[in-house]
N, C-alpha and C positions, 0 to 999 in steps of 0.2 A: 504493500500500500504506500502510495506517495503522500508525504506529509507536506501540507501546503505551507505552513510557516517556515519549515526548513528550506523549501524551494525558494520562497521569497528572500530568505537570508542569503542563499547562494546567489540569487539574482543581484542583491545589493553588493556583495563582495566582488562579484565579477565586474560590475559596472564601476566600482571604485578602482579596480585594477586597470580597467580600460581608460579611465580618466587620468590615472597616473602615467600611463603610456603616452596618451595624447599630450599631457602636460610636458613630458620630456621632449616629444617631437616639436612642440611649440617653442620650447626654450632653445632647442638645437637649431631649428630652422625658423627664425622669427618672421621671415617674409612669407611663410606658407600659411596664409590666412585661414584656409579651410580647417586646419588642425585646431584652431581656437574654438570654432563652432562644434567640432566633434568632441573636443574636451568638455565643453559646456554641456553637450548632450549626455555624455557619460555621467558627469557629476550630478546634473539635475535629475537624470533618470534614477540614479542611486538614491538621491535625497527623497524623491517622490515615492520610490518603492519602500524606503525606510518609514516614512510617515504613514503610508498605506498599511504596512505591517503592524504599526502601533495601533491603528484603527481596527485592524482585523483582530488583534488580540484583545483589545478593549471593547470590541463590538460597538464602536462609535461611528456615526456617519460622517462627521466633519473631517477627521483625519483621512478617511477614505476619499472624500471629495478633494482635499488638498493634495493627497498623494496622486490622484488621477490628474490633477492640474500639472504636477511635476512630470508625469509620464508623457502627457500631451506636449509640454514644453520641450521634452527631450526629443520627440519626433520632429518638432519644428526646428530645433537647432541642427539636427542631423540633415534635414532638407536644406537649410540655409548653408550648411557646410558644402553640400553638393553644388549649390548655385555659385558659391564663392570659388570653389575648385575650378569651375569652368569660366570664371571671370564674369559671371552675370551679377547684376546688382541684387543685393539681398532684399527680399520682399518682407520687410518688417510689418507693414500694415496688414498684408494678407495673413501672415502667421499670427499676429496679435488678434485680428478679427476672428480667425478660425478658433483659436484657443478660448477667447472670451465667450463666443457664441456656444461652443461646445459645453463649456463649464456652466453657463447660464441654463442651458437646456438640461444638463444633468442635475443641477440644483433644483430646477422646477419639478422635474419628474421624481425628485426625492422628497422635497419638503412641501411643494404645492399640490402635486398630484402623483402619489407614489406609484410608479410603474417601472419595474425593473427592466423589462426588455427595451423600452424607449430610452431609459437612462443609459443602458449599455450601447444603444445606437448612437447617442450623443458622444460618448467616449470614443466610439469607433470612428466617427467622422472626424473628430479632432486629431486622432492619430494617423488616419489614412490620407486625408486630403493633402497635407504638406508633402508626404512621401510620394503620392501619386503625381503631384505637381512637378517634382524633380525627376521622376522616372524617365521622362523623355530625354533629359540631358544625359542620363547614363547610357541609354540605348541608342541615341542618335546625337552624339556630341558635335559641337560646332566644327571641330577639325576633321570630322568624318571617320576617324579610327576609334573603334571601341576597344579599350584596353581590357585585359583579362579581369582586373579588379573591378572595373565599371560593369562588366557583364555579370560578374558574380553578385555585385551589389544590386543590380537590377533584378536578377532572379530572386534574391533573398527578399527584396521589397515586395515583389509580386507574391511570394509565399506568405509574407507577413500580412498583406492585405487580404489574401485568401483566408488566412487563419482568423483575422478579425471578422470577416464576413461570415465565416462558419459559426463563430461565437454568437453573432447577432441572430443568425438564422436559427441556431439551436435555442436561444432564449425565446424567440417568437413562437417556436414550436412547443414550448413548455418545458424545456430542459434548462436548469439553472446553472449557468457558467459564471456566475458572479463570485466576487471574493468573499461576500458574506456567507454564501452557501458553504464554501469550503469543502466541497465534495471532490470526487476523483475527476469529474469533468474539468473543474477549474484547475486542479493540479496538473493534469495533462496539458491544458492550455498554457499554463505558466512554464512548464518544462519545454514545450515547443517554442514559445516566444523567447525563452532564455537562450536556446540553441540558435535561433534565427538572429537574435540581437548580437550574439558573439560573432556569428558568421558575417553579419553585415559590417561590423567594425573591422573584421579581417579583410573584407573587400575594400574598405576605405584605406586600410594600410597598404594593400597592393596598389591601389590607385596612387597613393603618395609615393611609393617606391618607384612606380613607373614614371611619374612626373619628375622626380628628383634624378632618376637615371637619365631621362631625356635631357634635362638641363645640364647635367655633367657632360653628356655627349656633345651638346651644342657648344659648351664652353671650350671643349677640346678642339673645336673647329673654328673658333673665333679669335681674332686678335684682341689682346687685352686692352690696348690703348685706344684703337679706333672703333672697335666693335664690328669691323667687316671680317670677311673670311681670312684665315691665315694660310700659310704656305701648304700645310697638310691638306686643308680643304680644297685649295686651288688644284693641287696635283690630282686629288680624287676626282674633281669635276673635269679636269682636262682629260684624264684617262677615260671617263665616261663619254665625253664629247668625241674623242678620237675614235673610240670603238663604234659609236653611233655613226659617225661619218664614214668609217671604213665599210660599214654594212650598207648604208644608203647612198653613199657618194655625195651627199650634200655637204658643202664646206661650212666651216665656221672660222672665226678670226680671233686673234689675240692681240691686246695692247699691252706693251710693257712701258711703264711710266717711271721716271726718275725725277726727283726734285732737284733742280739746279742749285748749286751752292749751298746745299743743306749743312755741310760741315761748317761753313762760315757762319751760318745762323747759330748753330750750337756754340761755336767758339766765341762769337760776339755777344749774343743775347742770353746764352745759357740753355741747358737742356729742357727746361720747362717751356721756354718759348718755342724750341724746336718741336716739342710734343704738341703744343697748341697749333703750330703750323700744319703738322700731319693731320690732326683732327679737322682743322678748317679745310684743308684740301679734300679730305674724304667727303665732307658735306657738299662741297662745290661739285666734285666729280659725280656724285650720285644724282644731282639734279639734271645731269645731261645724259644719263644712261636710261635704257629702256627697261620695262619689266622683264625679268628673266635674265638680264645681264648680271654678271657677278663681278664685283670689285673685291680684290684681295690684296692684303699687304704681305709681301713676301719677305720683308726684313728691312730694318733701317728706314731709308726713304724711298724704297722701291715698292711699286704697286703693279698689279696686273689686272686686266679686265677681260673676262671671257665673254665673247659675243656670239651666242648660238645662232645658227642659220644666217650668217652674215658673210657677204662677199668682201673682197679686199676694198672695193670702192665704198661700200656701206661702212666698213670699219674705219676707213680714212675720214669719212664724214663725221663719225662719232668722235674720233680723235680730234678733229678740228673744233668741234663744239666744246670739248673739255678744255682744249688749249685756249679758246677764246674766252671762256668764262674765267679762267685763271688770269689772262691778260687784263680783262676788264677790272677784275678785283684788284690786281696789282696797281693799275692806273689810278684807282680810287684811294689808295693808301695815303694816309697823312700822319704826321707826327711820329708816334712810336710804333705805328703799324709796320708789320714786316711783309713786304711784297713776296709773293710766291711765283716762281717761274718753273716750268716743267719741260722735259723733253719726252717724246713718245716714239716708240717703235711699233710698227704695225705689221703683222704677218698673218697669212691665211693658210689653213690646213689644205694639204693636197695628198694625192696617193703616195707620193714619196715619203711623207711623214708617217703614214700608216697609223699604228696604235702606239706610237712613241711620242708622248707629249714633250719630252726633253728636246726633240728636234724642232718642234714648233717654237718652243721658248728660245732656242738658240737662234732661229731665224729672226724672231722679234728683237732679240738682243743685238743682232747685227744691225738691224734698222735703227735701233736706239743709239748705237755707237755712231752711225752716220749722222743722225740728227744732232748729236752733241758735237761731232767734229765740224759740222757746218755752222756752228755758232750758238747752239742751244736754244731754248725757248721756242722749239719748233717740233715738227713730227716728220717722220720718214717712213716709207713703206718698203717692205722687202719684196724684191722681184726675183724669182728664181731663174729667169731667162738669162742666157749668157750676156755679159755686159759688152757694150760697144766701146767703152772707154774705161780706164781703171778708176776714174773718179765718179762719184754720184752724179746722176744726170737730173737736171731740173725738168719736172713734168710741165705740161701745158697749164695746169691750174696753179702752178707756183710751188708745188711740193716736190719732194725728192724720192727717188727710188734707189735701192741699194741691192747689189747682187753679191 
């Protein structure tokens, strides 16, 4: 035989343990806002269950009503944690309205018109509506990929709602599933909800682990200073583009960019000023790139831009736009402003490069060397055709090619 007070005690202890786990997660990862709501859900649920247990032992209706309020609040906090996890605004008004209306209904069907099935229906609505409102985020997240933890949480919430609905249906059919009855029906219900609540929090933990692992993976591919892709990410992207072009024959292009006189900036104005120049250039360059283009910092004052599905002429046009925005910005510098000048090398993938991105980077480096040799603050394109003269040849539009 299942002992109802013992099950409620186990329920309280387990929720306190979950609250401590979420408190540790909150302290370790202060920016992970969802953990604070899930911590509140665990502690408030434990407090509500504790008050309900006191009412159950004392056979008093008020502690049971207050305990029910705590359990409804725990469901609301759990749902708000899901909303915060996916970056959605937390619906305090909806949660508050749901809780207040549910409790008012439960109080009316206890003190105004004593009707246990309708009272349990009010409790059920207060617990289910917040969870159902967040169920769509778990099963259809904004980013489109359902993580294993989110899938588990969605399944558990569905099972919990089904359990609550079964309780309401049983009460309406004449079976007493209330805490006051204290029978085996209620004991089985408490045991099932205890298992589901623990599993739901395990699903939340899996969601947190998946999110933190993704953030760590992103950090490994980003430059710490500028926030753009780093060299590792660039090589990964170039390998993918080379493989794709080798299969389809569709070319893509690469820009290699170097800040002119960057060492002088560091020596004259200090490394902090040099870092500010790098970040400022990053912002300017991104305003002239298209969606899908990837800007990467490969080290020091060197940058690369991957231009998918772009011919050499299209890449030269983008290089010209980046160069012009830097020239206009430098022309507008006054006082202590530091003008930024850049040189750009442009190269296009061809069959001879195949699936070897280092060859494409070498071609773009050759073009960059030509641009610097010809006076800097300019761009040059790499032409694999045999040269007619040993020196770079000026094209009709006023730019240079280098073989």
